[in-house]
All heavy atoms as an XYZ file, in Angstrom:
780
protein
N      28.373     43.714    -18.102
C      28.375     43.082    -19.407
C      28.604     41.569    -19.282
O      27.952     40.784    -19.988
C      29.457     43.751    -20.287
C      29.488     43.233    -21.670
S      28.013     43.779    -22.516
C      28.443     43.373    -24.134
N      29.556     41.185    -18.441
C      29.841     39.760    -18.252
C      28.625     39.062    -17.642
O      28.317     37.936    -18.020
C      31.092     39.560    -17.361
C      32.323     40.092    -18.127
C      31.265     38.121    -16.986
C      33.583     40.056    -17.339
N      27.935     39.734    -16.738
C      26.737     39.180    -16.126
C      25.688     38.856    -17.180
O      25.034     37.798    -17.138
C      26.168     40.142    -15.072
C      24.962     39.637    -14.301
C      25.339     38.383    -13.514
C      24.481     40.706    -13.352
N      25.506     39.696    -18.155
C      24.540     39.491    -19.226
C      25.000     38.311    -20.125
O      24.189     37.456    -20.494
C      24.327     40.767    -20.082
C      23.641     41.835    -19.238
C      23.535     40.470    -21.343
C      23.538     43.182    -19.900
N      26.284     38.261    -20.454
C      26.795     37.204    -21.309
C      26.655     35.814    -20.654
O      26.464     34.816    -21.321
C      28.248     37.457    -21.642
C      28.519     38.639    -22.596
C      30.024     38.878    -22.760
C      27.887     38.372    -23.943
N      26.752     35.763    -19.321
C      26.613     34.489    -18.617
C      25.168     34.233    -18.218
O      24.681     33.121    -18.339
C      27.540     34.452    -17.366
C      29.007     34.495    -17.831
C      27.265     33.222    -16.538
C      29.966     34.673    -16.707
N      24.468     35.272    -17.785
C      23.118     35.142    -17.277
C      22.092     34.713    -18.313
O      21.245     33.878    -18.024
N      22.152     35.281    -19.503
C      21.164     34.965    -20.533
C      21.230     33.489    -20.937
O      20.180     32.791    -20.962
C      21.291     35.893    -21.754
C      20.452     35.428    -22.912
C      20.950     37.340    -21.363
N      22.385     32.926    -21.212
C      22.434     31.480    -21.529
C      21.996     30.607    -20.358
O      21.310     29.590    -20.560
C      23.878     31.221    -21.896
C      24.452     32.536    -22.287
C      23.697     33.542    -21.474
N      22.322     30.965    -19.161
C      21.924     30.179    -17.983
C      20.398     30.205    -17.848
O      19.774     29.165    -17.609
C      22.593     30.705    -16.680
C      21.972     30.098    -15.434
C      24.096     30.424    -16.728
N      19.781     31.336    -18.017
C      18.327     31.445    -17.938
C      17.689     30.644    -19.081
O      16.690     29.937    -18.846
C      17.868     32.935    -17.962
C      18.269     33.591    -16.658
C      16.370     33.049    -18.216
C      18.041     35.094    -16.639
N      18.236     30.710    -20.267
C      17.668     29.954    -21.400
C      17.749     28.463    -21.168
O      16.796     27.723    -21.414
C      18.387     30.325    -22.667
N      18.868     27.960    -20.656
C      19.049     26.557    -20.351
C      18.104     26.128    -19.218
O      17.458     25.093    -19.299
C      20.503     26.207    -20.026
C      20.624     24.806    -19.432
C      21.365     26.379    -21.251
N      17.964     26.944    -18.199
C      17.058     26.633    -17.080
C      15.614     26.552    -17.573
O      14.853     25.653    -17.181
C      17.198     27.644    -15.951
N      15.215     27.487    -18.427
C      13.850     27.457    -18.967
C      13.611     26.185    -19.784
O      12.596     25.564    -19.636
C      13.630     28.699    -19.858
C      12.223     28.784    -20.347
C      11.687     28.193    -21.448
C      11.170     29.485    -19.741
N      10.377     28.490    -21.594
C      10.005     29.302    -20.532
C      11.057     30.284    -18.596
C       8.778     29.852    -20.225
C       9.838     30.846    -18.290
C       8.722     30.616    -19.086
N      14.572     25.833    -20.613
C      14.439     24.634    -21.445
C      14.392     23.385    -20.584
O      13.638     22.481    -20.864
C      15.607     24.581    -22.438
C      15.532     23.345    -23.264
C      14.785     23.148    -24.390
C      16.257     22.121    -23.050
N      14.994     21.877    -24.878
C      15.893     21.228    -24.083
C      17.147     21.706    -22.080
C      16.384     19.944    -24.151
C      17.661     20.424    -22.154
C      17.273     19.563    -23.187
N      15.183     23.315    -19.519
C      15.255     22.125    -18.686
C      13.987     21.920    -17.854
O      13.523     20.809    -17.703
C      16.487     22.211    -17.770
N      13.445     23.003    -17.337
C      12.292     22.878    -16.422
C      10.951     23.119    -17.054
O       9.932     22.712    -16.539
C      12.485     23.784    -15.198
C      13.700     23.396    -14.383
C      14.849     24.152    -14.417
C      13.665     22.243    -13.627
C      15.955     23.777    -13.679
C      14.750     21.890    -12.871
C      15.920     22.652    -12.908
N      10.889     23.776    -18.184
C       9.688     24.027    -18.966
C       8.488     24.394    -18.102
O       7.494     23.677    -18.030
C       9.369     22.815    -19.799
C      10.476     22.334    -20.745
C      10.755     23.306    -21.897
N       9.594     23.666    -22.621
C       9.236     23.132    -23.789
N       9.951     22.181    -24.316
N       8.159     23.531    -24.387
N       8.520     25.519    -17.380
C       7.419     25.880    -16.476
C       6.093     26.090    -17.187
O       5.060     25.937    -16.584
C       7.907     27.170    -15.835
C       8.998     27.689    -16.686
C       9.589     26.505    -17.379
N       6.082     26.396    -18.480
C       4.830     26.606    -19.177
C       4.044     25.288    -19.259
O       2.817     25.302    -19.413
C       5.030     27.220    -20.574
C       5.610     26.263    -21.595
C       7.141     26.186    -21.612
O       7.771     26.682    -20.700
O       7.656     25.576    -22.532
N       4.704     24.145    -19.148
C       3.997     22.874    -19.228
C       3.100     22.656    -18.006
O       2.253     21.770    -18.025
C       4.993     21.721    -19.368
C       5.647     21.733    -20.731
C       6.104     20.367    -21.086
C       6.570     20.392    -22.495
N       6.173     19.249    -23.235
N       3.326     23.380    -16.946
C       2.421     23.270    -15.792
C       1.020     23.772    -16.090
O       0.084     23.465    -15.389
C       3.008     24.062    -14.608
C       4.319     23.520    -14.029
C       4.856     24.482    -12.980
C       4.117     22.135    -13.433
N       0.877     24.575    -17.141
C      -0.408     25.193    -17.450
C      -1.019     24.669    -18.742
O      -2.038     25.149    -19.169
C      -0.239     26.710    -17.529
C       0.398     27.270    -16.296
C       1.713     27.657    -16.307
C      -0.347     27.399    -15.125
C       2.288     28.178    -15.132
C       0.241     27.890    -13.976
C       1.572     28.293    -13.993
N      -0.394     23.708    -19.361
C      -0.864     23.169    -20.647
C      -1.598     21.879    -20.402
O      -1.071     20.949    -19.779
C       0.302     22.942    -21.634
C       0.967     24.260    -21.970
C      -0.176     22.246    -22.881
C       2.237     24.115    -22.809
N      -2.835     21.776    -20.856
C      -3.583     20.555    -20.773
C      -3.647     19.970    -22.177
O      -3.934     20.675    -23.133
C      -4.991     20.780    -20.245
C      -4.980     21.087    -18.773
O      -4.185     20.552    -18.029
N      -5.879     21.962    -18.362
N      -3.416     18.693    -22.285
C      -3.412     18.028    -23.585
C      -4.379     16.862    -23.553
O      -4.344     16.026    -22.671
C      -2.023     17.551    -23.911
C      -1.886     17.009    -25.291
C      -0.426     16.685    -25.629
O       0.430     16.664    -24.748
N      -0.167     16.425    -26.868
N      -5.299     16.838    -24.529
C      -6.256     15.742    -24.628
C      -5.786     14.809    -25.727
O      -5.510     15.226    -26.818
C      -7.616     16.318    -24.938
C      -8.702     15.278    -25.021
C     -10.054     15.958    -25.233
N     -11.113     15.165    -24.745
C     -11.529     15.090    -23.499
N     -10.973     15.802    -22.580
N     -12.538     14.319    -23.149
N      -5.754     13.531    -25.399
C      -5.317     12.526    -26.356
C      -6.448     11.511    -26.516
O      -7.012     11.026    -25.559
C      -4.037     11.790    -25.878
C      -3.632     10.695    -26.833
C      -2.915     12.794    -25.660
N      -6.784     11.218    -27.737
C      -7.795     10.212    -28.012
C      -7.295      9.367    -29.173
O      -7.411      9.747    -30.331
C      -9.111     10.873    -28.370
O     -10.113      9.875    -28.585
N      -6.673      8.235    -28.839
C      -6.108      7.362    -29.844
C      -7.059      6.205    -30.178
O      -7.740      5.702    -29.296
C      -4.799      6.797    -29.374
C      -3.738      7.858    -29.140
C      -2.467      7.277    -28.541
O      -2.502      6.165    -27.966
O      -1.447      7.936    -28.649
N      -7.067      5.827    -31.390
C      -7.867      4.672    -31.806
C      -7.196      3.392    -31.301
O      -5.993      3.361    -31.072
C      -7.967      4.621    -33.319
N      -7.994      2.353    -31.090
C      -7.446      1.066    -30.682
C      -6.562      0.541    -31.802
O      -6.774      0.853    -32.970
C      -8.591      0.092    -30.384
N      -5.558     -0.265    -31.452
C      -4.721     -0.859    -32.504
C      -5.543     -1.636    -33.495
O      -6.580     -2.225    -33.141
C      -3.795     -1.767    -31.714
C      -3.785     -1.276    -30.343
C      -5.131     -0.658    -30.131
N      -5.099     -1.668    -34.745
C      -5.841     -2.345    -35.806
C      -6.059     -3.828    -35.471
O      -7.064     -4.408    -35.835
C      -5.113     -2.217    -37.132
N      -5.132     -4.402    -34.729
C      -5.258     -5.823    -34.354
C      -6.455     -6.071    -33.443
O      -6.926     -7.186    -33.325
C      -3.970     -6.310    -33.711
N      -6.946     -5.018    -32.808
C      -8.061     -5.177    -31.879
C      -9.427     -4.974    -32.545
O     -10.432     -4.964    -31.895
C      -7.932     -4.167    -30.719
C      -6.793     -4.450    -29.771
C      -6.759     -3.382    -28.667
C      -6.877     -5.814    -29.147
N      -9.441     -4.820    -33.853
C     -10.693     -4.504    -34.526
C     -11.667     -5.667    -34.540
O     -12.853     -5.464    -34.738
C     -10.405     -4.039    -35.958
O      -9.742     -5.071    -36.665
N     -11.223     -6.898    -34.308
C     -12.133     -8.044    -34.356
C     -12.468     -8.547    -32.948
O     -11.986     -9.546    -32.495
C     -11.512     -9.180    -35.190
O     -10.305     -9.604    -34.570
N     -13.303     -7.804    -32.267
C     -13.814     -8.156    -30.945
C     -12.749     -8.747    -30.006
O     -12.692     -9.936    -29.767
C     -14.977     -9.165    -31.087
C     -16.229     -8.606    -31.752
C     -16.811     -7.400    -31.015
O     -16.877     -7.438    -29.782
O     -17.158     -6.463    -31.683
N     -11.921     -7.873    -29.440
C     -10.920     -8.371    -28.497
C     -11.590     -8.845    -27.204
O     -12.663     -8.375    -26.843
C     -10.032     -7.163    -28.264
C     -10.937     -6.005    -28.509
C     -11.864     -6.443    -29.611
N     -10.899     -9.696    -26.499
C     -11.405    -10.213    -25.223
C     -10.841     -9.367    -24.097
O      -9.627     -9.188    -23.985
C     -10.960    -11.658    -25.064
C     -11.316    -12.263    -23.759
C     -10.675    -13.664    -23.575
O      -9.990    -14.131    -24.468
O     -10.901    -14.234    -22.497
N     -11.692     -8.795    -23.233
C     -11.242     -8.062    -22.096
C     -10.823     -9.020    -20.997
O     -11.641     -9.793    -20.493
C     -12.317     -7.114    -21.598
N      -9.544     -9.008    -20.675
C      -9.032     -9.922    -19.641
C      -9.182     -9.360    -18.244
O      -9.650    -10.028    -17.324
C      -7.563    -10.258    -19.893
C      -7.217    -10.943    -21.214
C      -5.725    -11.077    -21.348
C      -7.913    -12.276    -21.286
N      -8.743     -8.122    -18.060
C      -8.804     -7.460    -16.737
C      -9.225     -6.033    -16.922
O      -8.871     -5.381    -17.885
C      -7.409     -7.454    -16.096
C      -6.761     -8.814    -15.987
C      -5.784     -9.217    -16.914
C      -7.142     -9.703    -14.986
C      -5.199    -10.431    -16.800
C      -6.547    -10.936    -14.895
C      -5.584    -11.301    -15.796
O      -5.000    -12.529    -15.693
N      -9.982     -5.536    -15.964
C     -10.393     -4.119    -15.940
C     -10.264     -3.626    -14.512
O     -10.593     -4.333    -13.578
C     -11.847     -3.954    -16.425
O     -11.919     -4.392    -17.773
C     -12.278     -2.486    -16.392
N      -9.789     -2.403    -14.357
C      -9.659     -1.819    -13.037
C      -9.757     -0.326    -13.106
O      -9.598      0.271    -14.179
N     -10.032      0.288    -11.979
C     -10.117      1.756    -11.973
C      -8.773      2.335    -11.567
O      -7.995      1.702    -10.849
C     -11.229      2.244    -11.016
C     -10.971      1.999     -9.571
C     -12.103      2.542     -8.741
C     -11.769      2.413     -7.262
N     -12.646      3.127     -6.415
N      -8.502      3.537    -12.005
C      -7.266      4.226    -11.718
C      -7.482      5.180    -10.562
O      -8.482      5.872    -10.478
C      -6.762      4.968    -12.938
C      -6.465      4.103    -14.163
C      -6.302      4.944    -15.387
C      -5.227      3.281    -13.899
N      -6.553      5.190     -9.631
C      -6.587      6.076     -8.481
C      -5.264      6.781     -8.346
O      -4.225      6.241     -8.670
C      -6.861      5.294     -7.177
C      -8.161      4.562     -7.156
C      -8.316      3.711     -5.884
O      -7.344      3.610     -5.139
O      -9.391      3.201     -5.661
N      -5.302      7.988     -7.820
C      -4.050      8.728     -7.626
C      -3.668      8.740     -6.157
O      -4.524      8.904     -5.297
N      -2.395      8.576     -5.894
C      -1.881      8.717     -4.519
C      -1.373     10.144     -4.293
O      -1.582     10.721     -3.255
C      -0.733      7.717     -4.272
C      -1.183      6.283     -4.306
C      -1.953      5.945     -3.071
C      -2.317      4.488     -3.098
N      -3.126      4.097     -1.981
N      -0.658     10.698     -5.243
C      -0.082     12.014     -5.116
C      -0.793     13.014     -6.042
O      -1.076     14.138     -5.638
C       1.437     11.997     -5.414
C       2.033     13.373     -5.331
C       2.151     11.036     -4.476
N      -1.095     12.593     -7.251
C      -1.767     13.447     -8.240
C      -3.222     13.045     -8.330
O      -3.546     11.851     -8.329
C      -1.125     13.293     -9.624
C       0.320     13.687     -9.664
N       0.707     14.985     -9.863
C       1.453     12.956     -9.519
C       2.023     15.014     -9.845
N       2.505     13.816     -9.634
N      -4.187     13.979     -8.423
C      -5.578     13.578     -8.647
C      -5.705     12.854     -9.964
O      -5.321     13.390    -10.997
C      -6.328     14.913     -8.644
C      -5.339     16.002     -8.553
C      -3.987     15.419     -8.367
N      -6.188     11.629     -9.897
C      -6.222     10.754    -11.087
C      -7.508      9.953    -11.094
O      -7.979      9.534    -10.052
C      -5.024      9.766    -11.037
O      -3.821     10.530    -10.972
C      -4.984      8.901    -12.266
N      -8.054      9.747    -12.282
C      -9.220      8.870    -12.418
C      -9.214      8.255    -13.800
O      -8.498      8.690    -14.691
C     -10.512      9.649    -12.196
O     -10.672     10.628    -13.206
N     -10.011      7.203    -13.967
C     -10.098      6.537    -15.260
C     -10.194      5.041    -15.095
O     -10.380      4.529    -13.991
N     -10.035      4.351    -16.210
C     -10.139      2.886    -16.196
C      -9.021      2.299    -17.049
O      -8.689      2.836    -18.136
C     -11.506      2.507    -16.752
C     -11.817      1.038    -16.638
C     -13.236      0.684    -17.057
N     -13.371      0.855    -18.499
C     -14.278      1.658    -19.078
N     -15.128      2.326    -18.335
N     -14.343      1.768    -20.379
N      -8.450      1.223    -16.604
C      -7.417      0.497    -17.342
C      -8.000     -0.877    -17.699
O      -8.541     -1.548    -16.842
C      -6.154      0.339    -16.525
N      -7.889     -1.265    -18.945
C      -8.380     -2.560    -19.412
C      -7.291     -3.236    -20.219
O      -6.669     -2.599    -21.063
C      -9.633     -2.379    -20.275
O     -10.592     -1.627    -19.553
C     -10.231     -3.743    -20.631
N      -7.063     -4.505    -19.929
C      -6.129     -5.299    -20.703
C      -6.949     -6.200    -21.633
O      -7.817     -6.939    -21.172
C      -5.193     -6.132    -19.816
C      -4.357     -5.209    -18.952
C      -4.316     -7.065    -20.679
C      -3.480     -5.896    -17.950
N      -6.690     -6.073    -22.934
C      -7.408     -6.821    -23.952
C      -6.456     -7.874    -24.551
O      -5.250     -7.665    -24.648
C      -7.862     -5.931    -25.105
C      -8.950     -4.969    -24.710
C      -8.676     -3.645    -24.391
C     -10.254     -5.363    -24.675
C      -9.656     -2.767    -24.033
C     -11.277     -4.477    -24.321
C     -10.939     -3.167    -24.004
O     -11.934     -2.304    -23.674
N      -7.037     -8.968    -25.006
C      -6.305     -9.988    -25.710
C      -6.905    -10.114    -27.122
O      -8.091    -10.329    -27.267
C      -6.401    -11.353    -24.979
C      -5.515    -12.402    -25.593
C      -5.487    -13.649    -24.722
C      -4.466    -14.626    -25.214
N      -4.381    -15.786    -24.312
N      -6.045     -9.951    -28.110
C      -6.525    -10.028    -29.488
C      -6.562    -11.462    -29.979
O      -6.106    -12.382    -29.287
C      -5.595     -9.193    -30.415
O      -4.326     -9.755    -30.425
N      -7.114    -11.654    -31.148
C      -7.262    -13.014    -31.721
C      -5.891    -13.662    -31.931
O      -5.775    -14.923    -31.842
C      -8.014    -12.930    -33.037
N      -4.846    -12.884    -32.166
C      -3.526    -13.476    -32.377
C      -2.742    -13.731    -31.097
O      -1.590    -14.089    -31.103
C      -2.718    -12.646    -33.356
C      -2.396    -11.264    -32.848
O      -2.888    -10.890    -31.739
O      -1.739    -10.512    -33.548
N      -3.405    -13.472    -29.947
C      -2.775    -13.756    -28.626
C      -2.013    -12.602    -28.006
O      -1.539    -12.717    -26.891
N      -1.905    -11.461    -28.690
C      -1.191    -10.309    -28.118
C      -2.113     -9.607    -27.125
O      -3.336     -9.588    -27.279
C      -0.794     -9.326    -29.207
C       0.288     -9.854    -30.127
C       0.700     -8.788    -31.117
C       1.779     -9.322    -32.045
N       2.161     -8.329    -33.049
N      -1.479     -9.053    -26.095
C      -2.257     -8.308    -25.064
C      -1.969     -6.839    -25.184
O      -0.836     -6.427    -25.460
C      -1.891     -8.839    -23.674
C      -2.329    -10.281    -23.456
C      -1.994    -10.824    -22.092
O      -1.357    -10.102    -21.312
O      -2.332    -11.975    -21.850
N      -3.011     -6.008    -24.987
C      -2.921     -4.576    -25.128
C      -3.522     -3.936    -23.869
O      -4.535     -4.369    -23.388
C      -3.680     -4.072    -26.344
C      -3.146     -4.616    -27.639
C      -3.621     -5.786    -28.170
C      -2.151     -3.930    -28.307
C      -3.110     -6.299    -29.376
C      -1.646     -4.420    -29.502
C      -2.119     -5.614    -30.030
O      -1.635     -6.101    -31.201
N      -2.864     -2.861    -23.416
C      -3.390     -2.063    -22.308
C      -4.058     -0.847    -22.888
O      -3.466     -0.159    -23.745
C      -2.269     -1.639    -21.376
C      -2.638     -0.623    -20.307
C      -3.633     -1.220    -19.308
C      -1.418     -0.100    -19.621
N      -5.273     -0.562    -22.451
C      -5.994      0.620    -22.907
C      -6.473      1.403    -21.700
O      -7.120      0.862    -20.846
C      -7.169      0.247    -23.768
C      -7.917      1.463    -24.275
C      -8.646      1.175    -25.521
N      -9.224      2.423    -25.972
C      -9.216      2.816    -27.200
N      -8.695      2.055    -28.092
N      -9.769      3.951    -27.568
N      -6.088      2.702    -21.650
C      -6.572      3.598    -20.602
C      -7.735      4.385    -21.186
O      -7.606      4.990    -22.255
C      -5.445      4.550    -20.173
C      -4.168      3.904    -19.660
C      -3.143      4.962    -19.312
C      -4.435      2.999    -18.490
N      -8.847      4.391    -20.499
C     -10.015      5.143    -21.000
C     -10.505      6.083    -19.896
O     -10.387      5.796    -18.718
C     -11.125      4.198    -21.433
O     -11.453      3.284    -20.417
N     -11.027      7.215    -20.320
C     -11.466      8.285    -19.414
C     -10.384      8.619    -18.413
O     -10.649      8.919    -17.252
C     -12.762      7.892    -18.683
C     -13.902      7.568    -19.650
O     -13.995      8.283    -20.654
O     -14.634      6.616    -19.385
N      -9.138      8.596    -18.856
C      -7.982      8.783    -17.993
C      -7.702     10.270    -17.849
O      -7.529     10.982    -18.833
C      -6.761      8.069    -18.551
C      -5.484      8.310    -17.802
C      -5.333      7.872    -16.510
C      -4.449      8.969    -18.414
C      -4.156      8.063    -15.839
C      -3.241      9.165    -17.751
C      -3.104      8.708    -16.440
N      -7.678     10.758    -16.621
C      -7.278     12.151    -16.361
C      -6.335     12.130    -15.187
O      -6.466     11.342    -14.245
C      -8.494     13.045    -16.005
O      -9.178     12.529    -14.870
C      -9.465     13.140    -17.162
N      -5.375     13.027    -15.232
C      -4.432     13.238    -14.133
C      -3.938     14.665    -14.201
O      -4.090     15.318    -15.244
C      -3.270     12.232    -14.185
O      -2.530     12.337    -12.956
C      -2.362     12.441    -15.340
N      -3.321     15.110    -13.147
C      -2.797     16.477    -13.141
C      -1.477     16.496    -13.860
O      -0.792     15.473    -13.997
C      -2.606     16.951    -11.708
O      -1.610     16.190    -11.065
N      -1.124     17.686    -14.399
C       0.223     17.854    -14.926
C       1.145     17.800    -13.712
O       0.856     18.328    -12.676
C       0.355     19.202    -15.625
C      -0.432     19.240    -16.912
O      -0.702     18.220    -17.500
N      -0.760     20.448    -17.364
N       2.235     17.179    -13.888
C       3.165     17.100    -12.778
C       4.568     16.804    -13.254
O       4.753     16.339    -14.364
N       5.506     17.034    -12.376
C       6.886     16.823    -12.795
C       7.254     15.338    -12.853
O       8.202     15.009    -13.519
C       7.665     17.527    -11.705
C       6.784     17.492    -10.514
C       5.382     17.558    -11.065
N       6.523     14.472    -12.197
C       6.963     13.063    -12.146
C       5.752     12.152    -12.048
O       5.544     11.483    -11.053
C       7.858     12.883    -10.930
C       8.777     11.715    -11.048
O       8.933     11.172    -12.184
O       9.359     11.260    -10.053
N       4.948     12.114    -13.100
C       3.705     11.326    -13.080
C       4.016      9.947    -13.694
O       4.571      9.854    -14.790
C       2.577     11.996    -13.868
C       1.347     11.145    -13.931
C       2.275     13.373    -13.272
N       3.688      8.882    -12.965
C       3.888      7.512    -13.429
C       2.586      6.743    -13.252
O       1.819      7.021    -12.349
C       4.977      6.785    -12.646
C       6.328      7.427    -12.778
N       7.174      7.132    -13.800
C       6.959      8.345    -12.014
C       8.271      7.827    -13.674
N       8.157      8.577    -12.561
N       2.332      5.764    -14.097
C       1.198      4.879    -13.945
C       1.722      3.507    -13.555
O       2.540      2.925    -14.258
C       0.381      4.754    -15.277
C      -0.738      3.738    -15.095
C      -0.180      6.103    -15.650
N       1.307      3.018    -12.382
C       1.688      1.677    -11.914
C       0.455      0.821    -11.839
O      -0.577      1.235    -11.300
C       2.297      1.758    -10.503
C       3.534      2.657    -10.347
C       3.933      2.727     -8.886
C       4.669      2.129    -11.155
N       0.511     -0.348    -12.410
C      -0.616     -1.274    -12.355
C      -0.318     -2.363    -11.332
O       0.702     -3.069    -11.472
C      -0.862     -1.888    -13.738
C      -1.154     -0.897    -14.861
C      -1.287     -1.633    -16.182
C      -2.403     -0.124    -14.586
N      -1.140     -2.473    -10.310
C      -0.963     -3.482     -9.260
C      -2.325     -4.084     -8.939
O      -3.354     -3.477     -9.199
C      -0.322     -2.909     -7.989
C       1.081     -2.440     -8.239
C      -1.156     -1.798     -7.388
N      -2.327     -5.258     -8.395
C      -3.594     -5.875     -7.946
C      -4.070     -5.148     -6.696
O      -3.298     -4.668     -5.897
C      -3.370     -7.342     -7.616
C      -3.062     -8.194     -8.802
C      -2.933     -9.643     -8.319
N      -2.614    -10.501     -9.448
C      -3.517    -11.126    -10.187
N      -4.790    -10.932     -9.960
N      -3.147    -11.893    -11.187
N      -5.360     -5.067     -6.520
C      -5.946     -4.355     -5.374
C      -5.488     -4.947     -4.055
O      -5.322     -4.237     -3.071
C      -7.472     -4.373     -5.438
N      -5.235     -6.256     -4.024
C      -4.795     -6.891     -2.774
C      -3.278     -6.839     -2.604
O      -2.728     -7.410     -1.654
C      -5.306     -8.322     -2.676
C      -4.809     -9.252     -3.772
C      -5.679     -9.252     -5.011
O      -6.699     -8.519     -5.071
O      -5.366     -9.999     -5.944
N      -2.555     -6.156     -3.501
C      -1.108     -6.058     -3.429
C      -0.696     -5.324     -2.178
O      -1.222     -4.252     -1.869
C      -0.569     -5.377     -4.662
C       0.929     -5.514     -4.834
O       1.639     -5.591     -3.838
O       1.383     -5.514     -5.984
N       0.286     -5.859     -1.436
C       0.777     -5.248     -0.191
C       1.425     -3.877     -0.452
O       1.513     -3.057      0.447
C       1.766     -6.155      0.514
C       1.163     -7.486      0.944
C       0.143     -7.275      2.014
C      -0.404     -8.639      2.439
N      -1.635     -8.571      3.131
N       1.870     -3.646     -1.666
C       2.475     -2.363     -1.997
C       1.488     -1.208     -1.835
O       1.885     -0.055     -1.653
C       3.055     -2.381     -3.413
N       0.202     -1.493     -1.916
C      -0.835     -0.468     -1.765
C      -0.968     -0.013     -0.320
O      -1.467      1.080     -0.067
C      -2.163     -0.947     -2.275
C      -2.245     -1.173     -3.781
C      -3.584     -1.808     -4.143
C      -2.040      0.092     -4.543
N      -0.494     -0.806      0.608
C      -0.581     -0.411      2.018
C       0.342      0.751      2.358
O       0.054      1.585      3.181
C      -0.274     -1.595      2.932
C      -1.290     -2.712      2.814
O      -2.429     -2.409      2.357
O      -0.980     -3.852      3.146
N       1.522      0.779      1.711
C       2.481      1.852      1.938
C       2.390      2.889      0.865
O       1.518      2.880      0.015
N       3.322      3.795      0.902
C       3.352      4.863     -0.112
C       4.095      4.333     -1.323
O       5.191      3.820     -1.212
C       4.076      6.080      0.445
C       4.026      7.238     -0.490
C       4.458      8.485      0.224
N       4.192      9.601     -0.658
C       5.134     10.350     -1.206
N       6.403     10.104     -0.950
N       4.812     11.341     -1.986
N       3.489      4.494     -2.531
C       4.132      4.061     -3.750
C       5.099      5.083     -4.238
O       4.958      6.222     -4.148
C       3.077      3.770     -4.839
C       2.168      2.627     -4.507
C       1.127      2.515     -5.615
C       2.875      1.352     -4.379
């Protein structure tokens, strides 16, 4: 009886903390550009996305709006579900790319 009283809450907390069902859920997001970008923003930089640990592809573009604000837009971006996925933007000639990020 004591095992059930302790085991059920521990299993519930572990499920909530690790959320294993998220490993199988794919989510598609398609957001509109910010309203400030509606008047022909200037593309400052564009680069392709590559994955080191997770299979990743897509394009990152930094736009500058008429009021001087800069926006990052990821397009055709895909990556695997993972426990620790991060997007790092570096220059291609950056020495950090030589080692493991």
